[in-house]
C-alpha positions in Angstrom: 4.2 137.7 92.6 3.7 134.4 94.8 4.5 130.6 93.5 0.5 130.0 93.2 -0.1 132.9 91.4 2.8 132.5 89.0 2.5 128.8 88.4 -1.6 129.1 88.3 -3.3 126.6 85.5 -5.9 128.8 83.5 -8.2 125.9 82.2 -8.5 128.3 79.3 -4.5 127.6 78.5 -5.0 124.1 79.3 -7.9 123.7 76.9 -5.7 125.3 74.0 -2.5 122.9 74.8 -4.8 120.1 74.8 -6.5 121.2 71.4 -2.8 121.6 69.9 -1.8 118.0 71.5 -4.9 116.5 70.2 -4.3 117.7 66.4 -1.0 117.0 66.1 -1.5 113.7 67.3 -4.7 113.0 65.1 -2.6 114.0 61.9 0.9 112.6 62.9 -0.4 109.0 64.6 -1.8 107.7 61.5 1.7 108.2 59.5 3.3 105.7 61.9 1.1 102.8 60.5 0.2 104.3 56.7 1.4 106.5 54.1 -2.3 107.6 53.1 -4.1 110.6 54.3 -4.6 110.7 58.0 -8.0 109.5 59.0 -8.0 112.2 61.8 -11.7 112.6 62.1 -12.3 110.1 64.1 -9.2 110.2 66.3 -10.1 113.7 67.0 -13.5 113.1 68.3 -12.2 109.9 70.6 -9.0 112.3 71.8 -11.6 114.6 72.3 -13.7 112.6 74.6 -10.0 111.2 76.4 -9.1 114.7 77.3 -12.6 115.9 78.7 -12.7 112.5 81.0 -9.0 112.2 82.0 -7.3 115.9 81.9 -7.5 117.7 85.4 -8.4 121.5 84.8 -10.4 121.2 81.4 -12.6 123.8 80.7 -16.1 122.3 80.6 -17.4 122.2 76.8 -20.7 124.1 76.4 -23.9 121.5 76.4 -25.2 122.0 72.9 -28.5 120.6 74.1 -29.0 123.9 76.5 -25.8 126.1 74.7 -26.7 125.6 71.2 -26.1 129.2 69.5 -22.2 128.4 69.7 -22.3 125.1 68.1 -24.6 126.1 65.4 -22.5 129.3 64.4 -19.3 127.4 64.5 -20.7 124.7 62.3 -22.6 126.6 59.8 -19.5 128.5 59.2 -17.3 125.4 58.8 -20.4 124.0 56.1 -20.1 127.2 54.4 -16.5 127.2 53.8 -16.7 123.4 53.0 -19.3 123.9 50.3 -17.9 126.6 48.6 -14.5 124.8 48.9 -16.2 121.9 47.3 -17.4 123.5 44.4 -14.0 125.4 43.8 -12.5 121.8 43.3 -14.6 120.5 40.2 -12.7 121.4 37.4 -15.1 120.3 34.7 -18.6 119.8 34.8 -19.3 118.5 31.2 -20.1 116.3 29.9 -23.3 116.6 31.2 -24.1 113.1 31.2 -21.6 113.0 34.7 -24.0 114.2 36.6 -26.6 111.3 36.0 -25.5 109.6 39.2 -25.4 112.6 41.3 -29.0 113.5 40.5 -30.1 109.7 41.1 -28.6 110.2 44.7 -30.2 113.4 45.2 -33.4 112.6 43.8 -33.7 109.2 45.0 -31.0 108.0 47.6 -31.5 111.3 49.9 -35.4 110.7 50.1 -35.2 107.0 50.3 -33.0 107.6 53.2 -35.0 110.2 55.1 -38.0 108.1 54.9 -36.3 105.0 56.4 -34.6 106.7 59.2 -37.5 108.3 60.2 -39.6 105.1 60.1 -37.0 104.0 62.1 -36.9 106.6 64.4 -40.6 106.4 64.7 -41.2 102.7 65.1 -38.0 101.4 66.7 -36.9 104.6 68.4 -40.0 105.8 70.1 -39.6 109.1 68.7 -42.4 111.3 67.8 -43.2 111.9 64.1 -41.8 115.5 64.4 -38.2 114.0 65.8 -38.4 111.1 63.4 -38.7 113.4 60.4 -36.1 115.2 61.8 -33.5 112.8 62.4 -33.9 111.5 58.7 -33.3 115.0 57.5 -30.5 115.5 59.9 -28.5 112.4 59.1 -29.3 112.0 55.6 -27.3 114.5 53.8 -23.3 113.4 53.1 -20.6 115.6 54.5 -18.5 118.0 52.7 -16.5 118.4 55.4 -15.5 115.1 56.6 -15.6 113.7 53.1 -12.3 115.2 51.4 -10.3 111.8 51.2 -13.1 110.5 48.7 -13.9 113.7 47.0 -12.1 115.2 43.8 -8.7 116.9 44.2 -7.9 120.6 44.5 -8.4 122.7 41.3 -6.7 122.3 38.3 -5.2 118.5 38.8 -8.0 117.3 36.1 -8.5 113.4 35.9 -11.7 113.4 38.3 -12.4 109.9 38.6 -16.3 109.4 38.4 -16.9 108.0 41.7 -14.7 111.3 43.5 -16.8 113.5 40.8 -20.0 111.7 42.2 -19.2 111.8 45.7 -17.8 115.5 45.5 -21.2 117.1 43.6 -23.5 114.9 46.3 -22.0 116.5 48.9 -21.8 119.7 47.6 -25.7 119.9 47.1 -27.6 117.7 49.5 -26.9 119.7 52.3 -29.0 122.3 51.2 -31.6 120.3 49.7 -32.2 118.3 53.3 -32.9 121.8 54.4 -36.6 121.4 53.2 -37.1 118.0 55.5 -35.7 119.9 58.2 -38.5 122.4 57.6 -41.3 119.5 57.9 -39.5 118.8 61.1 -40.4 121.9 62.5 -43.8 122.2 60.9 -44.8 118.7 62.0 -43.9 119.8 65.8 -45.9 123.1 65.3 -49.1 121.8 63.5 -49.0 117.9 64.0 -48.9 115.2 61.3 -51.6 116.7 58.9 -50.3 117.2 55.4 -53.6 118.5 54.0 -53.0 121.5 56.1 -49.6 122.5 55.1 -48.3 120.2 52.4 -48.9 122.8 49.3 -47.4 125.8 51.0 -44.2 123.8 52.3 -43.8 122.2 48.6 -44.0 125.9 47.1 -41.8 127.7 49.6 -39.5 125.3 51.5 -39.0 123.1 48.2 -39.4 125.1 45.0 -39.0 128.9 45.9 -36.0 128.2 48.5 -34.1 125.9 46.3 -34.7 128.1 43.4 -33.5 131.3 44.8 -30.6 129.5 46.5 -29.4 128.2 43.0 -30.2 131.7 41.1 -28.3 133.6 44.1 -25.1 131.3 43.8 -24.9 131.5 40.3 -25.3 135.7 40.4 -22.8 135.7 43.4 -20.1 133.6 41.5 -20.6 135.9 38.3 -20.1 139.0 40.5 -17.2 137.7 42.5 -15.7 136.9 39.5 -16.3 140.3 38.1 -14.4 142.1 41.1 -11.7 139.4 41.1 -10.4 138.8 37.6 -12.2 141.8 35.5 -12.6 145.1 37.2 -9.9 147.2 37.5 -9.0 145.7 33.8 -4.9 146.8 34.5 -4.9 145.6 38.0 -7.3 142.7 39.0 -7.8 141.7 42.4 -7.1 137.9 41.9 -3.3 139.0 41.0 -2.7 140.1 44.6 -4.0 136.3 46.0 -6.1 138.0 48.4 -8.3 135.1 49.4 -9.9 137.0 52.2 -11.9 139.2 49.7 -13.2 135.8 47.9 -14.1 134.2 51.6 -15.8 137.7 52.3 -17.7 137.1 49.0 -18.7 133.7 49.9 -20.5 135.3 53.3 -21.8 138.0 51.6 -23.5 135.5 49.0 -24.6 133.1 51.6 -26.1 135.9 53.9 -28.1 137.9 51.5 -29.3 134.3 50.3 -30.7 133.8 53.6 -32.3 137.3 53.8 -34.2 136.6 50.8 -35.4 133.3 52.1 -33.3 131.1 49.7 -31.1 128.1 50.7 -27.6 129.7 51.4 -25.8 126.1 51.5 -27.0 125.7 48.0 -26.1 129.2 46.8 -22.5 128.9 48.5 -21.8 125.6 46.4 -23.5 126.7 43.2 -20.9 129.8 43.6 -17.7 127.7 44.1 -19.0 126.2 41.0 -19.9 129.3 39.1 -16.4 130.9 40.3 -14.5 128.1 39.3 -15.5 128.3 35.6 -14.2 131.8 35.3 -10.5 132.3 34.2 -10.0 128.7 34.8 -6.5 128.6 34.2 -5.4 131.5 36.8 -4.0 130.6 39.2 -5.9 132.2 41.9 -8.4 129.3 42.4 -5.5 126.9 43.7 -4.7 129.7 46.0 -8.2 130.2 46.8 -8.7 126.4 47.5 -5.9 126.2 49.6 -6.9 129.2 51.6 -10.5 128.1 52.3 -9.6 124.7 53.0 -7.4 125.8 55.8 -10.2 127.6 57.4 -12.0 124.1 57.0 -9.7 122.3 58.5 -9.1 125.0 61.5 -13.0 124.8 62.1 -14.0 121.3 61.8 -10.6 120.1 64.1 -12.4 122.7 66.9 -16.0 121.0 66.3 -14.6 117.5 66.2 -12.8 118.0 69.5 -15.8 119.6 71.1 -18.2 116.9 70.0 -15.8 114.5 71.8 -15.7 116.1 75.0 -19.7 116.5 75.1 -20.0 112.6 74.0 -20.2 111.5 77.4 -23.0 114.0 78.1 -25.1 113.3 75.4 -24.2 109.1 75.4 -26.2 109.5 79.0 -29.3 109.0 77.0 -27.9 106.6 74.9 -29.6 103.0 74.6 -29.0 99.9 72.6 -32.1 100.6 70.2 -30.0 104.1 69.3 -27.0 101.8 68.6 -29.0 99.3 66.1 -30.5 102.7 64.5 -27.1 104.2 64.0 -25.7 101.0 62.5 -28.7 100.1 60.2 -28.4 103.6 59.1 -24.6 103.0 58.2 -24.5 99.5 56.8 -28.0 99.5 55.2 -29.9 101.8 54.7 -27.4 104.3 53.1 -25.7 101.7 51.2 -29.1 99.7 49.8 -30.6 103.4 49.3 -27.6 104.3 47.1 -27.3 101.1 45.4 -31.3 101.1 44.4 -30.4 104.9 42.8 -27.8 103.9 40.6 -29.6 101.1 39.3 -29.5 101.5 35.1 -26.0 103.6 35.5 -22.9 101.8 33.3 -21.2 102.5 36.7 -19.0 99.2 37.2 -20.5 97.2 40.4 -17.2 98.7 42.4 -17.8 102.0 41.7 -21.4 101.6 42.5 -20.6 100.2 45.8 -18.2 102.6 47.0 -20.6 105.2 46.1 -23.3 103.6 48.1 -21.2 102.8 51.2 -19.0 105.9 51.2 -21.7 108.6 52.7 -20.2 110.4 55.7 -21.8 111.6 58.0 -20.7 114.9 60.2 -20.9 118.6 61.2 -24.0 119.1 58.6 -25.8 117.3 61.1 -24.7 118.9 64.0 -25.9 122.5 62.4 -29.0 121.0 61.7 -29.8 119.6 64.8 -29.0 122.8 66.2 -31.0 124.5 63.8 -33.9 123.0 64.3 -33.7 123.4 68.3 -33.0 126.9 68.4 -36.5 127.2 66.4 -38.6 124.6 68.1 -38.5 122.7 71.4 -38.6 119.1 70.7 -39.6 116.3 73.2 -37.0 113.9 72.2 -34.0 116.4 71.9 -31.9 114.6 74.3 -32.5 111.0 72.1 -31.6 113.1 69.2 -28.4 114.6 70.2 -27.2 110.7 71.5 -28.3 109.5 68.0 -26.5 111.7 65.8 -23.5 111.6 68.1 -23.1 108.0 67.9 -23.9 108.3 64.2 -21.2 110.7 63.4 -18.7 108.9 65.5 -19.6 105.7 63.8 -19.5 106.8 60.6 -16.1 108.8 60.9 -14.7 105.6 62.5 -15.6 102.8 59.6 -15.5 105.3 56.6 -12.2 107.3 58.0 -10.3 104.1 58.7 -11.4 102.3 55.4 -11.7 105.2 52.6 -8.2 104.9 51.4 -8.2 101.0 50.7 -11.4 101.6 48.9 -10.4 104.5 46.6 -7.0 102.8 46.1 -9.0 99.8 44.7 -11.4 101.9 42.2 -8.5 103.9 40.8 -6.9 101.0 39.9 -9.5 100.2 37.2 -9.7 102.7 34.1 -12.3 105.2 34.8 -15.6 104.2 33.5 -18.5 106.0 32.1 -21.0 107.6 34.8 -24.2 107.0 33.1 
C-alpha cells in the first residue's frame, strides 16, 4: 500500500470528524461563560456554514432546492419524534382552563401571523400569491425541536409554569394546524387565487376532516400503545423492559397510518404522546421513553442544523435587504404583536404574556414544510423562499437561543399565575 493511499482523506470521514467537532464545540463553548443550558442551535448553524466555507475536502451538502427528498425525510423524522416527546412532557392536562392561552395562540396568533407574513411577502417581497401564502404557513408554527429551553421539563417533574405549559402545548399542536395553509398555498399555485372554486373543499377536507382524523388517530394510537406496553401480557408488561424502540415503532406506526387515511400525522403523534402519558402515569417507563426519544431528536437536529448551516452560503446568494426586513419584522414585530393580541383578556401577568408572545422559535418544522410543498408543486419563487426561511431560522435561533435562559429565569422568579 502506498503512502498516498494510506493517508488518503476520504470526504465522508472528513464530514464525520467535522460534525463531531461542531456538536461538541456548540454544546461545550457556551459553558465557558454560562451555567445555563447551552444555546447550541445557532452555533451549530454558524459552525456548519464556517465548515462548508473553510474546511478543505468537505463534501458538498445536497442543495435542498434540487435534492429536496433527503431534507424532507430527515426533517420529518425529527419533527415526529419531537412532537411525540412534547406530548410526553406534559404531566397534567387539567384544569382545562390551563389551555386557554394555548387555544388563543392557535386560533388567533397563528392565523394572524400567516396572514401578516403572506401580505408582507406579497407586497414587500414580490412573491407570488401562492408563494406568499406558503411562506406564511411555513414560518407561522413554533418549533417543537428547537424550543426545548422554553418548554416544560421531562415527565414526572411537575411544577409546570403556565408560560412553559403554554409554549409547550402550542409547539406540540401548531405544526399540524399549519398544514391546511400549506395546502392552501399548493391549491393557489395550481388553481389560482379564486377561493370560490376551492374554498369549501379546502375547509371540509384540509381543515375539518384531516384535523379531526389526526386527533382521533392520536388518541386511539396512544390507548393502543398503552395496552401493549402496560397491560398485555398482564404478568410481564413490556414497559418493564424499558424497550423504548418498541414505543418509537408505535409512534411511526401511528404517524404512517394516520397519513394513509389522509389525517395530519403531526397532530396524531402529539396527541398520542399526551394520551400515552395519561396511562400508568407514575410508571418509570415514561421518563425512560422521553429520554430515549430526546436523544434521537437531538441527534437528528444536530445533523439538520449543521447541514442547514452548510447550505446557507448557497441559498443566501438570493438574499436581499428586503428579505432581511421581512425576517426581522416577523421575529420582532409580527409574532410578538399577534401573540400579545391573542392573550388579551387572560389573567397572565404582562411579563408572562410578553415571554409567550416573543419566544416563538422557528426551525426544523419550517424546513419540512418547505420541502413538502416543493416536492408536490413547483413554485416560481423557490429560491427566494429558501433564502427567507433560512434567514428566519438563523435569526430566530440566534435572538431566541441566546436570550431565552435569561427570560425564563425572570418569569420563574415570580410565583406562577393563573393562565386564564
